[in-house]
C-alpha positions in Angstrom: 11.4 -8.3 -3.8 14.9 -9.8 -3.7 17.8 -8.4 -2.4 19.4 -9.1 -5.7 16.8 -7.0 -7.6 17.0 -4.1 -5.0 20.9 -4.1 -5.8 20.4 -4.2 -9.4 18.0 -1.1 -9.4 20.1 0.9 -7.0 22.8 0.3 -9.5 21.1 1.1 -12.5 19.8 4.2 -11.2 23.2 5.1 -10.6 24.4 4.4 -13.7 21.8 6.6 -15.3 22.7 9.6 -13.7 25.5 12.1 -14.7 29.2 11.5 -12.5 28.8 13.0 -9.1 25.0 12.7 -9.1 23.1 11.1 -6.4 19.7 9.3 -6.1 17.3 9.1 -3.4 16.4 5.6 -2.0 12.9 6.2 -2.6 13.6 6.6 -6.2 14.6 2.8 -6.1 11.6 1.7 -4.2 9.2 3.7 -6.6 10.9 2.2 -9.8 10.3 -1.4 -8.1 7.0 -0.9 -6.6 5.4 2.3 -8.5 4.5 5.9 -7.1 1.4 5.3 -4.8 3.2 5.8 -1.6 1.4 2.5 -0.1 3.6 0.6 -2.3 6.8 2.1 -2.7 7.0 2.9 1.3 7.0 -0.7 2.8 10.2 -1.3 0.2 12.2 1.5 2.2 13.6 -0.8 4.8 14.9 -3.0 2.3 16.1 -0.4 -0.1 18.4 0.8 2.9 19.7 -2.6 3.9 20.4 -3.3 0.4 22.7 0.0 0.1 24.4 -1.0 3.2 25.2 -4.2 1.9 26.9 -2.6 -1.6 28.5 0.2 0.4 30.4 -2.2 3.0 31.3 -3.6 -0.4 32.7 -0.2 -1.5 30.3 -0.3 -4.7 28.5 2.9 -3.5 28.5 5.7 -0.8 25.6 6.3 1.5 25.5 10.3 2.0 23.5 12.6 4.6 24.0 16.1 4.2 26.9 15.8 1.5 28.9 13.8 4.3 29.3 10.1 4.2 27.7 8.0 7.0 28.4 4.8 8.5 25.0 2.8 7.5 22.1 3.4 5.5 19.8 1.4 8.2 20.8 3.5 11.0 21.3 6.8 9.8 18.0 9.2 11.0 16.5 11.3 8.3 17.0 11.5 4.3 19.7 9.8 3.0 21.2 9.9 -0.8 23.3 7.3 -2.5 26.0 8.0 -4.7 29.2 6.0 -6.6 32.2 5.3 -4.4 34.4 8.2 -4.5 37.1 8.4 -6.7 40.2 7.4 -5.9 42.9 9.8 -4.6 45.9 10.9 -6.1 48.2 8.6 -5.5 
């Protein structure tokens, strides 16, 4: 699966959620590869890498226990993907 397709899937799943809601990277992998763990689990590193790129571009946030983390790839344990934080009052 190419990187651009994974990015599109991440953004499409986020677009389908209500504001403030998150997605799990495994949802992306399952949407692209199927529900069988042998199909979607191997995609997880690529999904996390795509999430990292989108986060660096400011197009999403990577969260762990509700707090932003610097890297989806380096995070240990479950993460969630969210839309960018709304701009603060200014």
